[in-house]
N, C-alpha and C positions, 0 to 999 in steps of 0.2 A: 273306717272306710273299707268298703268291700273291694274285692279284687276287680270287679267290673268297673266300679267307679274310679278306681286308681288308673286303670287302663284308659278309660275315657278322658280323665283329667290329663294324663300324660299325652294322649293323642291330640287333645285340644291345645295344650301348651306347645307341642311340636309343630302343629299346624299354624298357630299364631306366630311362632318363631320363623317358620318357613315364609309366611306372608310378609312379615317385617323385613326379612332378608331380601325377598323378591322386590318389595317396594323400595328398599334402600338401593338395590342394584338399578332399578328402573330410574330412580331419581338421579343417581350419579350419572348414569348413561345419558339421561336427558340433558343435564347441565354440561356435560363434557363433550357432547356430540359436536362435531365440526360441520358447519353448514356449507353449502355449495358456494355461497358468497365468500366465506372465509377461505375456502380452498382456492377460489379464483384470485382472491387478494394475495394469498401466499405464492401462487404461480406468477402473478404480476411482479411481486417483490423479488422473487427468484430471478425472473428475467431481467429486471432492472439491476440487480446485483451482478448478474453475468455481464451485462453491458458495461457497468461501471468498472468491473475487473478488466474487461477488454480495453476500455479507455485508459485505465491506469497502466496496463502493459504497453500500450502504444506510446503513452507519455514517457514511460521509463526508457523505451527503445529510442525515442526521439532525443531525450536528454543525454543518453549514452552516446548517440551519434554526434550530437552537438558538442558534447564534452571532448570527444575525440578530435573533431574539427578544430575546436578552440585550442586544444593542446598542440596540435600540429601547427596552427597559425602562430601560437606563442613561441614554439621552438624556432620557427622560421624568423620571426621578429627578433628573437634573441640572437640568432646567428647573424642577421643583418646588422643589428646593433653592435655586435662584437666586431664585425668586419668594418663598420663605419668608425668605431672607436680606434681600431688599428690604423685605418687610413688617416684619421685625424692626428693620431700620435705621430705617424710618419710625416704628415704635412708640417706639424709643429717642429719636428726635428729638422726637416729640410729648411724651414723658415729660419730657425736658429743658425743653421749652417750658412745660409745666405746672408744673414745679418752680420755674422762674424766675418765672412768673406768681404762684405762691403766695408766694414770697419777697417779691415786690414788694408784694403785697397785705398781707402781715403787717408789712412795714416801714412802709407808708404809711398 
């Protein structure tokens, strides 16, 4: 093989390699290209996600407020129950004293 033929063969091989690389790039670019409808869909999904996060945050805030209200209400109810139990205990004690007094009066 002469020098000129070798140079031509090398040039053709390099040109074919270049064309194959360019074609592969074009093919990959064509299949991975994002269309406007896909971008619109992604923007819509992002907006829905944002709205869902806001709704979740509002729900968490509401639940925290509700929990605080219920905790306060429970504390008040427990305090009222304790006061009622003390009053009942005192009333029973007074009733026992009255019974004992009545028995003493009836016996004496």
